[in-house]
C-alpha positions in Angstrom: 0.1 0.1 0.1 3.0 2.4 0.1 4.0 2.6 -3.2 2.6 5.7 -5.0 1.0 4.1 -8.7 0.2 6.9 -11.8 -3.4 7.8 -11.7 -4.9 6.8 -14.8 -8.3 6.6 -15.6 -10.7 6.2 -18.6 -11.0 9.2 -21.2 -14.6 9.5 -20.9 -14.5 9.3 -17.3 -12.2 11.5 -17.1 -13.9 14.3 -19.0 -17.1 13.7 -16.9 -14.7 14.5 -14.2 -13.4 17.6 -15.9 -16.8 18.9 -16.7 -17.7 18.5 -13.0 -14.8 20.3 -12.0 -14.2 17.1 -9.7 -10.4 17.3 -7.7 -10.0 13.9 -8.6 -10.2 15.2 -12.5 -7.5 17.8 -12.4 -4.7 15.6 -10.8 -5.7 12.8 -13.2 -5.0 15.2 -16.1 -2.3 16.2 -14.6 -0.6 12.3 -14.2 -2.0 11.0 -17.6 -0.8 14.1 -19.9 2.0 15.8 -17.8 4.9 14.2 -19.1 3.5 13.6 -22.9 2.7 17.5 -23.0 6.2 18.6 -21.2 7.6 16.9 -24.4 5.6 18.6 -26.6 6.5 22.0 -25.3 10.2 21.5 -24.7 11.0 20.2 -28.5 9.8 24.2 -29.0 11.4 25.7 -25.8 14.9 24.2 -24.9 15.1 26.2 -21.4 13.8 23.2 -19.0 12.5 25.7 -16.2 10.8 28.0 -18.4 8.9 24.8 -20.2 7.8 23.3 -16.3 7.0 27.0 -16.2 4.9 26.9 -19.5 3.4 23.3 -19.0 1.8 24.7 -15.1 0.4 27.8 -17.2 -0.9 24.9 -19.9 -2.9 22.7 -17.6 -4.5 26.1 -15.9 -5.3 26.6 -19.8 -6.8 23.8 -20.3 -8.6 23.4 -17.0 -10.0 26.7 -17.0 -11.0 26.6 -20.8 -12.3 22.7 -20.7 -16.0 23.9 -21.9 -14.5 25.0 -25.4 -13.1 20.9 -25.7 -15.7 19.0 -28.1 -15.0 15.1 -27.9 -16.8 15.3 -31.4 -14.5 16.7 -33.0 -11.2 15.4 -31.7 -9.1 13.5 -28.7 -8.4 15.5 -25.7 -4.6 14.5 -25.9 -4.8 16.3 -29.2 -6.6 18.9 -28.0 -4.2 19.5 -25.1 -1.1 19.4 -26.8 -2.8 22.2 -29.6 -2.5 24.5 -26.4 0.7 23.1 -25.4 2.3 23.7 -28.6 0.5 27.3 -29.2 1.9 28.7 -25.6 5.4 27.4 -26.2 5.5 29.2 -29.7 3.9 32.7 -27.6 6.3 32.4 -25.1 9.6 31.6 -27.9 8.1 34.3 -29.6 7.7 37.1 -26.7 10.0 39.9 -27.0 11.7 39.2 -23.4 12.5 35.4 -24.4 13.7 36.4 -28.1 16.1 38.9 -26.3 18.0 36.5 -23.6 18.0 34.1 -26.6 19.5 36.2 -29.1 22.9 35.1 -28.3 22.3 31.3 -29.5 23.0 30.1 -33.0 20.7 28.5 -35.6 22.7 25.3 -35.6 22.0 25.0 -31.9 18.6 23.9 -32.6 19.5 21.3 -34.9 20.4 18.8 -31.8 17.3 19.5 -29.8 15.1 16.7 -32.4 17.5 14.2 -31.9 16.5 13.5 -27.9 16.5 9.4 -27.1 13.1 10.4 -25.3 10.6 9.3 -27.4 7.0 8.5 -27.1 4.3 7.9 -29.3 2.8 11.4 -28.9 5.3 13.1 -30.8 5.6 11.2 -33.9 4.3 13.6 -36.3 7.2 15.7 -35.3 9.6 13.3 -35.7 8.4 11.8 -38.7 8.6 15.6 -40.3 12.3 15.5 -38.7 13.5 12.8 -40.4 12.6 14.5 -43.8 13.8 17.4 -42.7 17.2 16.3 -42.0 17.7 15.5 -45.9 17.3 19.2 -46.7 19.7 21.5 -48.0 20.8 23.3 -45.1 19.5 26.8 -46.4 16.5 25.6 -46.5 16.7 22.9 -43.5 17.3 26.4 -41.7 14.1 28.0 -42.2 12.0 25.1 -41.8 13.6 24.6 -38.1 12.9 28.6 -37.8 9.6 28.2 -39.5 7.9 24.9 -38.1 9.8 24.1 -34.9 10.6 27.5 -33.8 7.5 29.3 -34.3 8.5 32.2 -36.4 6.4 33.8 -39.2 7.8 34.4 -42.9 8.6 37.4 -41.5 11.1 37.0 -38.4 12.5 34.2 -40.5 13.8 36.5 -43.2 14.7 39.4 -40.7 16.8 36.7 -39.0 18.5 35.4 -41.6 18.6 38.5 -43.1 17.5 37.6 -46.5 14.7 38.9 -48.4 11.0 37.1 -47.7 10.2 36.6 -51.3 13.6 34.1 -51.0 12.1 32.6 -47.6 8.7 31.3 -49.4 10.3 30.2 -52.6 12.6 28.2 -50.0 10.4 26.9 -48.4 8.2 25.7 -51.8 11.3 23.9 -52.8 11.7 22.2 -49.3 8.1 20.9 -49.3 8.3 19.9 -52.5 11.7 17.6 -51.8 10.0 16.4 -49.3 7.3 14.9 -50.8 9.3 13.0 -52.8 11.1 12.0 -50.0 8.0 10.3 -48.2 6.7 8.9 -51.6 10.1 7.2 -52.4 10.7 6.3 -49.1 7.1 4.6 -48.3 6.7 3.5 -51.7 5.1 -0.7 -51.7 8.4 -2.3 -52.1 8.7 -5.0 -55.3 10.2 -8.0 -54.4 
C-alpha cells in the first residue's frame, strides 16, 4: 500500500470529472498527460525551467477553458497538445525571451530533435524531422525556424537576413523535396 501508483482513468470518465470540476479530474489529468505535454513544450522551448512554467500554465488554461473542448471533434490529448504547442510558441515569440536567446546560434537548435526520449505522441514531429534532415542546409534552416521555433515568414527573413521572397521560394522547394522523399520512402517494395 506504501508505493505511489500513477493515476489513470478512462478518457470518457476523466472528461466527465473535469466537466464536473472534480479535484480527482484535475489530479488524473496531470498524472496522465504532464509527461507527454512537457515533451511537446520542451521540443519548442529548450530551457527546462521555462518549459516547466509553460506546462503549469498550460494545465491552468486547459482547466479554465475546458468548456470549449468538444470530444466529438477530436481526442482530449490532441486538443491539449495544440494548446501546449501554441503556448510554447507564444512564449518563444515573446520579446523578452527572444532577446535573452539572441546569443544562441540557429544551428544549435538542430540537436534538440534527436533526443532519445521518444513517445508515440511526438511521432508527427519526428516523422517530419527525419525528412527535414535530408534537406539542404539553407532550406532546413528555414523549416526549423518556422515549423519548430514558431517564427513567421517575416521574422525568419529578418533573422537570416534574406528577402521574404527567398524565404517563400525555399519553403516551397523544401516542401516539394519532402513530398518526393516520403513518396519514394514509402512506396510499396517490389520483391
